[in-house]
C-alpha positions in Angstrom: 106.0 138.7 115.4 106.4 135.1 115.6 109.5 133.5 114.8 107.5 131.2 112.3 105.9 133.5 110.1 104.9 131.0 107.7 103.2 128.9 110.5 99.5 128.9 111.7 98.6 127.2 115.3 94.8 126.0 115.2 92.7 125.3 118.1 89.3 123.7 117.6 86.8 121.6 120.1 90.0 120.6 121.9 92.2 120.0 119.1 95.5 121.9 118.7 97.1 121.8 115.0 100.1 123.2 113.5 99.5 124.2 109.9 102.1 125.2 107.3 102.6 125.8 103.4 102.4 122.1 102.9 99.1 121.5 104.9 98.7 120.0 108.6 102.0 119.6 110.1 101.0 118.2 113.5 97.8 117.7 115.0 97.2 116.6 118.6 94.8 113.8 117.1 98.2 112.3 115.6 99.4 111.7 119.4 96.9 109.1 119.7 95.6 106.6 117.5 92.6 104.7 117.9 93.4 100.7 117.4 90.7 98.0 117.0 91.6 94.4 117.4 90.2 91.4 115.3 90.7 88.0 114.5 91.4 87.7 110.8 88.5 85.4 109.8 86.1 88.1 111.5 87.9 91.1 109.9 87.6 89.3 106.5 83.8 89.3 107.1 83.8 92.9 107.6 86.8 93.9 105.5 84.9 97.0 103.9 84.4 98.6 107.4 88.0 97.7 108.6 89.3 99.6 105.2 86.8 102.4 106.2 87.9 102.9 109.5 91.4 103.2 108.1 90.7 105.3 105.2 88.2 107.8 106.8 88.7 107.5 110.6 92.2 107.2 110.5 91.9 104.2 112.9 94.1 101.2 112.8 92.9 97.4 113.1 95.5 94.8 114.5 94.7 91.7 113.0 95.0 88.6 115.6 96.0 85.0 114.0 95.7 82.1 116.6 96.3 84.6 119.6 99.1 86.2 117.9 99.4 89.7 116.5 100.1 89.1 112.7 99.4 92.1 110.9 98.2 95.9 111.0 95.5 97.7 108.6 96.6 101.4 108.7 95.7 104.7 106.9 97.4 105.0 103.8 99.3 108.5 104.7 100.3 106.9 107.9 102.0 104.1 105.9 103.7 106.5 103.5 105.0 108.7 106.5 106.2 105.5 108.4 108.3 104.5 105.2 109.8 107.8 104.9 110.3 108.1 108.7 112.6 104.8 108.7 114.2 105.6 105.3 112.5 102.7 103.4 111.8 102.7 99.4 108.4 101.6 98.4 109.0 99.2 95.6 105.8 97.8 93.7 105.8 94.1 93.6 105.7 92.1 90.2 102.0 91.2 89.1 101.3 87.8 88.9 99.6 88.4 85.3 103.1 89.5 84.1 
C-alpha cells in the first residue's frame, strides 16, 4: 500500500505527473518552461500569437525594450500560482471609466 492513497503517479510519453484530488499537482513539464524572446514592437505585431503561446502552450515570452528585459507574458495559471507562492494579494486596478 502506498503512503499516499489519494495520489496517482502518471507516466506517459516521457512525462511524469502526480495527480491528487485537486488535479495535477506536479508534472515533469513544469520543471522546464519554454521561453521566447521578442522586441516589444515585434510582439505587438503578433500579440495574438504571443497570447496563444502562453494560454495554450504554457510558454512564456520575454519582452525586450532597447536591449533590456522589460516584462514577461506568462500563462495565467502560472501568474496566479506565483502570486500565491509569494504571498501577494491580487487587487484589481481602478477602471479608467469610473
